[in-house]
N, C-alpha and C positions, 0 to 999 in steps of 0.2 A: 285455403291459399297455400299452395306449396313455397318452401322457403327458395329464394334464390341460391344459386350455388355462390354466388360472389356478391358481396356489398362494395361498391366503390369507396367508400371511408375504410374499410375495412383493408381493402387493396393497398391503398397508400399508407395506412397505419403500419400495416406489416410489413411494408417497405422501409420505413423510415428509420428503425434499428438497422438493418442491415445499410443502408445509407450513411450511417453515422459511424459505423464500426468499420466499413469495409473502403469506402470512398477515398480516405486518406492514406489508407496502406496500399503496399507493393502489391499490384497483381501477380498472382499465381500461375497465371499463362500469359503468353504474346497478346499484345492488345492488336486484335485482327481487323479493328476499323481501318488503318492503313491500306487494305486491301480493298476497302470499299470507296475509294477516293473517286472523283468524279471521271471520267474516261474525256480524253480529247477525241475530237475528229477522226482523227488518223488511227487511233487505239481502238475505236469503235468499230471503224471499217474493218479491222484486223481481226476483229473478234471471230473466232472459229465458231460455225454454226453445224447444225446436222439435220434440220428438220425440213429442207425442202427434197434434199436426196439422202441417198445410204451414206455418202461420202461426206465427211468433215471438211468444209470450205470456209474461206472467209467470208464475210458477211456483204464485203463490196462485190464478191464474186458470184453471189446466189443468182440462177434464173427465176427468181419468184420474188413476189411481194411480201418479203419478210421483215418483221420487227422484233427488235431484242430488248426486254427489260431486264437492267443490269441489277445487281444487289444495291448498288446506290439508288438507283430508280425507284426500287421498291422501298427503300427506307425511308426516301424524301416523299413519297407519295403519301405516307401516314396511313395508309389501308389498314383496314382490321380484316376484311374477307377479300378472297381472290377476285369476286366480280367488280367490288368497288376498284381495285387495281387495274384491272382489265379496261376501264374508263379510259386510261390514259395511253391505250393503244389506238393508233390512227387505224379509221376504219372498221374498229369493232363497234358493234351496236349492243348496248348494256342497259337494261332498266330493271329497277326493283320494282317487286310486286307485293311484297310483304315483308316481315320481319325476317323470314328465313328464304323465300322464293325468290329467285331471280329469271330473268330470260336474257341470254348472251348468244349472239350470233355474229357472222360475218356475210355480208353480201345478201342480206334479205332472209326471208323465213323464220323470224324470231318468235320464239316462244317459250314457255315455261321449261318444256322440254326440246329445245331446239335440235331437230335431229340429224341435221347436217355439219354438224361440227363435232371434231374428234378431239378429245382431251385425255392427256395423259401426264402422269407423274412416274418421272426417270424411266419413261417408255413404256410404263402400265398404264392400260387404257381403263379409265373411269368412266367410260360409255355405257350406261345401265341397258342391258338387251331387253329389260321387262317392259321399260316405256319408251326405249330407243332415245335417250337424252343423258343428261347429267343432272345428277341431284348437287346442286352447288354447295348446300348448306351440309352436305355429309364430305365434302370436299374442304375442310376446314385445316388447312396446314398451318404450321408454325411460320411466319412470316420471316423470321430472322433466319431461317435455316434454308432459305432458296438460294441458289447461286445467279440463276437468270430464268427467265421465260421467254422461250422461242416462240413465235406466234408467226403464222403463215396465213395469208388470206388467199383463196383460191383452193383446188383439189389438191390433195396428196395420195390419191388413192394408190397409184404405182409405189408408193414408198411404204405408206402405213396400212393400206387396205381399205375394205368397206367402211362407209361411213364418214370418211374424211373427204367431204363433198366440198363444202363451201370455205373449208378451214381448218386448220390443226394448230392445237395449243400443246407445246410440251412442257412442264415445269421441272426443273432440274436442281435438285438438292445440292447442298455444298458437301464436299469432301469431308470425312471426320476428321481429317488432319487440320482444317480449317475452323474447327468449332471446339479447341481445346479449352481446358477452363470451365467455369462454371458462369451461367446467365440466368437473371431473374428480368421478366417483363411484366410489365402492368398495365392494363386499359381501365380507366375509370372515367364513367361519366353517366348522366341520367338515363339512357337508354341502353346502354352496353357495358357490360365489366369483363375482364378478362385477366387470367393469369398463367404464365408460362415459367416454368422450369428447367433448365437444361444442365447438363453436366457431360464434358467430353474430358476422354482420358487415353492413356496408351493400352493398347490390346497386343500384348507381346512384343517379340522384337521388331516385327516388321507391319504392325497395324495400329491403327487407332479406332475409337468408337467414339459414340453419344449415344445418351439417353436422354429422354424427355417427357414432359407432362403437360397438359394443357386443359384447362376448366374455363369454361364460358358460359356468358348469359346475356341473350338480345331481348330488350324488354318490349312491351307491346307499341304495335301502332295504332291508329284510329282509322275506323270506316269514314268514307266522304259523307254518308246520308245525313246523319245527325250528329257526328262527333263522337258518338259512343264508343268506348274502347271494346275492342274484341280481344279474346285471350290468344294472342300470337307470340306469347312468351316462349324463345328458344333456348333451350340449355342444355349442356351436356358436357362431356369431358373424352380424354383420349390420351394415350399414351403411346411411344415407340421408341425404335432404335435404331442406329445404323453403322456399320463397321467396313472398314476398308483396308486391306492388305496388299503391300507390295511383295509379289513372290518371285522376284528377279525378272523372268522374261515374261511374266503373266502378273495380272491382278485379280482380286477378288471382291466383290461387294455385297453385303448382305444387309437388308432392312426389313422392319417390319413395323406394324401399328395396330392397334385395336382400338376401338371407340364405341360410343352410344350417345345417341343424340334424341332429345324428347322435346315435343310441342303438345302441351297439355291440351287433351278433347280433342287432338287431330290427328297426331302420326308419331309413333316411334320406331326408332331402327337402332341397330347395332350391326358390327362387321369387325372384319380384321383379315390383315393380307401379310404374306412373306414372299419376299422378293430377292432373287441371287441373279449376280450377272459375274461371269466370269471371261476374262480377255486375255490373249496371247499375243504376242509379236513375235514375229520370225522374218528376220531381215526385212523385207518391204511388203511383205504379207501380214496379213492379221486375222484371227479367228476370233469370234465373240459367240457367246451362248448366256442366253437369258432365260429364266422361268419364274413363275410365279402363281401362287395359290391365293384367291381371295373370296371371302365369304361375305354376303351382305344378306341381313336377315331384316325384313320388315314386319315388326310387331304388330302395328297397327297404323291403319289410314283410313280416316272416317270418310272422306271422299269415295271410297271402295267400300264403305260398309262397315259399322262396327263390329270387330270379329275377322276382318280381311287380314290375311297374312300373306308371307311369301318369302322365299328363300334362295339365292342363287350362290351358286358354286362354281367358281371359274378356275380353271387350271390352263396355264399357257407356257409353251416351252418354242422358243424360237431360235435360230442358228444362222449366221452369216459369215461369209470369208471374203475377206479383200485380197484380190490377186495382186502380184506384183505387176508394175507396168509393162507391158509388151507393145513396144513401137508406138502406136498412136494411140493404142487402146488402156484404159485404166476401168478393170472389170471389178462388180462385185455381185454376189449372188448368195441365194440362202433359201432357207425353208422356215414352215413354222407348223404348230398344230394347237388347236384350242379347244377345250371341252367346257361347255356350260351346262350343270344340271340346275334345273328349276323345278321349285315345287310351291304352288299357288294354291290358296283356300279362299275363295271369294264367298260373299254373303248374299244369298238366293234374293232377287231373281238374279243379280249378276252372278257370271259363273266364268271358268276357263275350260276349254273342253278337252285340253291336254295338261291337266293339272299337274302332272309329274312327265317330266320330259328331260332327255339330254339331247341337247344339240352339239355337233361338232363341227368344225373347221379346219381345212386342209388347206396349206398356202405355199405358193413356191414364187421367187421374184429372181429377175436379174436387171443389171444396171449396167451400162457401158458409157462412159464420158470418152469421147474420141477428138483429139488435138486437131481440128482441120489447118489450123495456122497457128502463128504465133499468139495471137489475139482473138483467135474464134474457136470456141468449142461446142460440141454437141452432145449433150447428154440425152440417151435414150433409155427408158426404160419400163418394165411391163411387171405387173404381179397378176397371179392367177390365184384364184382361190374358188373352193369347193363347198358350199355351205347347205344346211339341211332344210334351208328356206327356198331358196332360188337356183339350186345346182351351181354350176360352173360361171364364173364371171371373170371377165378381162378388163383389167385397168391399165392402158398404156398410156405413155407419157413422152414428149420430145420437147427438149429445151435448150434452145441455141443462146449463146452468150458472146457478145463482142465488146472487147474492152478497147475503147476508143483511144485514139492519140492524145486527147485533151484531157485523159484522165478520167472520163466518165465511162459508165457501163450500160449498153443498149442490151436488152434482152426479149425473148419471145419465147411463149409456150403453147402447146395443145395438149389436151389431157383429157381422159374419160374417168370417171369416178361414178360409184354406184353406193347405194344406200339399201340395206336389207331392212325387211318388215321387222317390227319390235313382236314380241309374244303376245301383247294386248292386239294389235292389228291381225295377227295372223289366228288367234284362237280364243278370243274373250269375247263376251258378251257384257257390255257395260251399259248402263244406264246414267244418263247425265240430265240435269234440268236447268231449263232456259227462262230466265225472268220474265215476266210479262212486259211487252212491248208493241209498238203498233205492227210490227211484224208478225206478232201472234195473235191480233185481234184484242190484244189486253189480256189475254188468257196466260196464265203459266202453262210451260209445256215440256213434256218428258221425251228425251230421245233414247231410243234403245240402239245400240250400235252393236252389231255384230262382224267379228272377226272374219277374214275369210283365208282360208290355206292355199288359195289359188292366185296370191297375190305376187306379182313381180318385183324385182328391185327398181328402185327410183335410179334414173340414169340422166347423168351431166355430162355435156361435151361443152367443155370450156376454154377459151381463146383469150390470151393475156399478152400484154405488152408494156415494157417498164422500161425507165431510163434513171438511172441515179449519178449522180457527181457532186464531187466536193469541189465547189466555185474558189472557195479562197479556204485558208487554213481555219477560218472562223464560221462559215457555212456550207452547208449540205443540203441538197434537195432531192427528193425522191417523187417520183411519178409513176402510176400505173393506171392502165385502161384495160377493161374486161368485157367479154361476150361470154355469157353463159345460156347454152341452150339445152333445157330440161324437157324430159320425157317421162311418161309413166309415174308421175307423182302420185302418192296416195292419197286417196280421198275417203270421206264418209258421204256415200250416196242413199239420198233419201229414197224410199221407196213408196211409190204412190203419193196419195195426198195424206195429210195428218186427220187422225180421229178425234171426234169430239167425245170427250168423257163427262156426261154430265152429273154424274155422281160421285163421291158425297160433296165435292166443290167443283164445279166447270173448270175444265182443262183441256188441253189437247196432248195427242200421245202419236208418235210419229216412230217409224222403225226406219232403220239405215244399216247399210252393209259396205265395209271397206273395200275400196276398188283402185284402178290405177286410171282414173278418167280424168287425169290433168295434165297439161303440157304448158309450155312457155318459156320467155327469156328474160334474163336481167341484163343490164347493160349499165356500166358507170366509170366513175374513175376515183382515183385517191391521191391526195397531194398532201407532202409532209415536208417540213423544213427544220433545220436543227441549225440554231446561230448562238454563238457564244461571243458577246459585246465584249466581255472581259472576263479573266481568268476566275473571278468569283460570280458569274452570272452566266446563265444559261437560259433559252428560249426554245421552246417547241411549238411549231404550229402546224395544224393538218385540217383539211377538208376532206369528205368524202361525199359523193352522189350516186345515187342509187335509183333505177328504173327500173321496176319489176311489173311484168305483164303476164298473166296467167288466163288460159281458157280450156275449155272441155274438149278433148281429143275428137278427132273426127268420128262421126258414126255413134256419137255419146249423147243422149240427153244433157241439158243443164244439171251441175252438180249441185252439192248443197252449199248455203251461203257462206260457210266458213271459208274464207278468201285470206289469203296470204299477202297480197299487194299492200294492205295497210296496216300490217303488224310490224313494220320497219319503216325508220324514217328515209325520207327521200334524200335530205339534206342532213350533214351533221359537220360541225366544226369545233375546233378546241383551241385554247392557248393555254400552256404551261411555262412557268417562270419558275427558277431556280435559282436564289439569290443567296451568297454567302456573306452575312453582315460582320461588323466589327463585334468584339468582346464573345467569339465562338458562338455567334448568333446565327440561325436559318430562317429564312422568309419564302415561302412556297407556295405558290398561286396556281390553281387551275380553273379556267373559264372553260365552259363547254355550251354548245347550242344544238339542241334536236328538235328537228321539224315534226309536224304533228302526225299522229298514227290515226288513221281515218277509221281504221275497223272500230276501235275502242272510242272515238270521239274524244282523243286526248288532245288538247293543243300543244303547239310549240311552248318551248320554254328554253329559258337562258337562266342559267346558275353558275355558282363557284365555290370552290372548296379552297380552305387556307389552313396554312401549317406554320406555326412559329415554333422553332425547335432551338435547343441549347444545350450545348454540350458542358456539363457542368464542371466535370472532370473528365480525365483520361478514359475512366471507366463508367460513368454516369451521364447517360443522355436524357433529357426531358423535353416534352412537346406538348403545345397546346394546338388541337385540330378542331376544325370547324367544317361543317358539312353543309350543302344546300343553301347558302347564305344569300341569295336573292329571290326575292319573290315568297309568297306564303306557301304553305305545304301544299302537296300537287300528287296527282296521280302517275305514275310514267308507264304502267302497261294495265293491260287486263288480264282477266281469268274466266271471262264469260263468253260463250260464242256470238251474243248478240251486243253486250254492251260491257263496260268496265265495272259494273255496279259493285262488285266482289273484291274490287283492288282496294289497297289501302293508300291514306295520304303518307307521303313520304314527307317527314317533317326536317326542320333546322335541326342541327344536331351537334353538340360540342363534347369534346372528350379529352382528356388527359393520358400521355402515355410516357412510361418510364422504363429505361433499359440500364440495368446494371452487370457488370462484368466483373468477376473477381476470380 
């Protein structure tokens, strides 16, 4: 058995000498906790965001379903992974599959590789073209370095391009000037442990920088069948840096990271990236240039066969120019180029027909915000992309915002977004296995899926309307309704009937090919309220309703039984309480309800998370965290076409966190 990277006792033991030596001494850098104070409702409304359009605007003025997690929200959530943290976002569906795997989506179509949600870090896409989704265990960011997370539920294709279909998440890390000095953070518990070290320093006369390193381990979870432990231990390490320079009329940011993650006997991967961003302001105009290189290497993944390997090299360059306002017009335009070089080695009989390929993407966009009246603004935008899978794709949008005299904001939008096929959907032959069930006559079944180069892009036309208002200095409300119209959704189409294979063990074999045989609609609404009963107490409540209906496109036979309607809950509700107690104590509670997932026969559940925090000194924070405190261990999602037999039980969990700044 491999040694774990960290032991909880060692983590705490290693921290105690630092606490004794440093907690009572003057800090060598300014205490940055003052910048993490709880925002008032007015301050939150004035927060500048740039996720819904290309232009930075007040959160209150956005014509989209936008939610922001601030640095204080992140700290008080007590989460150790990004999916855990995203559970606090109204309308997002987050489900844990195993120690390493998550399903995260917005407005339906949830899956381990949810392919209609675009995720970025500082504008760098972490959407994986090989699988068409996000590997959440790869995205293991240092929580203390996140400035805020901007989330938009709904399409963002006219701003961010293909694959921003049902939602967009942009994780923005902190400016290096805000992370000066040193910090050590520890997580210690029976199921997980983590150690993070960071140091910030001056980088010349005009700049600041930080370097950091992180090691972690997530221990085993249990299978539901008989309670046996499966080896799902996940461990890894990573290191990175960020530098920011103020060059007078321009600014420069550089950041990079290298990592290696491994799950014994299942998968192992590594990677690195380097990102640079330059911006210049001249009067009322602004130029921005961003480029990055990202390498992702999949050294082993058992589900693709022992010996399967893949490597993706991505180069991305984008430019945009913000024009000075001209009359009623406020225009911004730009262009971009992306190249993805992929190499894949599958294990027979699985294969990739184009094992070595280079895919290119050219894009251009324009966006104009028109001031139709003092309180009425219309934003028109379009992004045009030319990709090697489906050719030229247009993604337009129109967003109308009306600021009411009562202080509320009423908005409406219509937008089009597309999702391009993944490498596997386009050119892979992949064999999956279905557990015996009544649908297979009690026999195991193998399904051989073949990709198709004739696939079209999935298409969405979305209609949204929303209203947000601060009713009192202590209460704000946000409501959104939406109707999504989908066409040409990618399917796995069964060919003919399954064949009986009598020897050596009776089983079924079925061939399939990817196609665009599905269409449908989703509609629903989302409600969120933020209430401050007192300066020391904050309550947040939310509810989301989703109705998803899919069917075969006209002229096509019935498609495969893998249907998405039951992979996302129809109802979700949450209540979050953040309470500052006496003696520098903090009590934080999150309760959430999730309705049943019919595809995986997973019942509805109610659970709660709890955090008790203590600011021991101006430089030392301690917290006790509890997860899934209501009810027994349970499944939250499935990994099998027919049932959730391969899913793991998500247990109750406790762990300690400590953050020391010096």
